[in-house]
Phi, psi and omega in degrees: 000154179295141175086348182253348179285120179287357178090178182289152176284142180291141175298324173244096187302335178296346179271007183301320180292321177297314178299314180299322181286320186279332186305308180292333178288337182297318181293322176302315181298314180296312184298315182292317179297312180296318183294316182293316177298320180295319179296320179296319177298319177292331179301322180298326177282329182291320185274348177255132176301144182302327181296328176289327181275341186303316180305321180295318178293322181293327178292336177274358177104005179267122177272133180052066189271011182303311178299320179297317180301314179297319177298312178296326175299315179298311183297316185281312186282304181292313181300318178298316176297317180295319181293315178301323178277344182077038180244125187051040187303310184295319179303307183291321178295323174298314178301314178292323175302315179295317178301312182295326177295318178294320177298315179298306188278329183267341188236317190255341185305317180298341183272359181087189188282315191294130176295333178298336178252028185057037177273186191271000187309305185295311181297320179294319178301310181295324176297318178290321176298315180292327174296317178298319179293321178301311183292322185276328185083193186289335182084184188295332181249073181216158174295327177305310180293324179296318180277346176082018180221149173229144180280000000 
């Protein structure tokens, strides 16, 4: 049954204490790396006026994309910082998961898998990482856990 399996035995039993120490930190590493990278991506939208980015969005088929650009800037920049900190983790991870699903299905799917051909590989990877964060939440080292509530 789920949750009762102690997991595999370590090949080197002397590493049990190291493993026990590192296991909860692994989620912190994944969450922080994903959040910071997302925030840096959002920073590019934050420092460029939406009007400058609008032609690229219009070429993708979005009419009057200014509101969408502001929304994506918020999700990526603020959401990335929040995910890294573990604050409102599930909310922002869900928003990014949806964003990545739209990117995969509406923009990159026809190009095939490979990112080198503008395919969906990279957006799918980030979407799945954010889906895992959405399902798992902030984890033991998060502001969500510190305040005792998750959104």
